[in-house]
N, C-alpha and C positions, 0 to 999 in steps of 0.2 A: 413766690408762691408756685413756682414752677415745679419744685421738687428736685430739680437739677440732675440730670443724668449726664450731661456733658457730651454725649454722642459715642461713637465707636472709638476704640483705641487704635492707634496707628498700626498699619500692617507690618509684619516682620520684614526685615531687609531681605532682598533676594539672595539665594545661595551663591557662593563664589563660583565662577566658571570652572568646569573640571579641567584638570591638566591633560595635555595631549598624551602623555604616557599612560595615564589612567584610562583614557578612551581607547588607546591601542591595546591595553591589557584586556579590557572588557571585550573588544572586538575579537581578539585572539581566543579568549575563553569561549566566546559564543560560537566561533567557527569550529573549535574543538568539540564542543558539546553537540553541535549539529552533525558533525561527522560521526561521532560515537552513536548518536541516535539513528543515523542512517545505517550504520553497520549493524546495530542491534535489530533494526527492522528487517534488513536483508537476511540475517541469521534466522529470525523467527519465520520469515517467508520460506526459507529453505527447509526448516524443520517441518513446517506445515506440509510442504510438498512431499517430503519424505514420509510423513505419517499417512497422507492420503494415498500415496502410491503403495505403501506397504500394507496398510490395514484394510482399506476398502476393497482391494482385490479387483479394481477396475482393469480391464484388459484393453489394450490398443487393438486396432484392426490387424496389425501385423503379428502380435504375440498372442492373440486369442486362440480359442480352440480351433477355429478354421482360418487361422491367420495367413495373410498373404494371398488368399484366393480371390478377393474382391467380391463383386456382386454376382459373378458367374456361379458361385457356389450356392446362391440362393435360388437361382433359376433351375427348375428341374424339368424333366421331359414330360411330366404329367400336367404341365401348365397349358397345354393345348397344341394343336398342330402348328408347326412352324411355317407351313405353306401359306396360311391365311394372315400372317402377321404383316401389318402395313398395308393391307388391301382394304 
């Protein structure tokens, strides 16, 4: 009167251990894939830098309109008498 289910079926046998040559092949392909990904990432980075430098028109302190003059170019004589500075 139990209706009989019998329980769970037996689990499948574990997979056979992988060969050493197969593991070596997978490791080599993984290293190759990682090096290609790193190379592509570096290329994208260099392209992005080139785009930013070319399109945005950002100027460095040396190549700008008043390049190479430093902060001295921003200080003018009309900023006040120099005799009272630091007093």
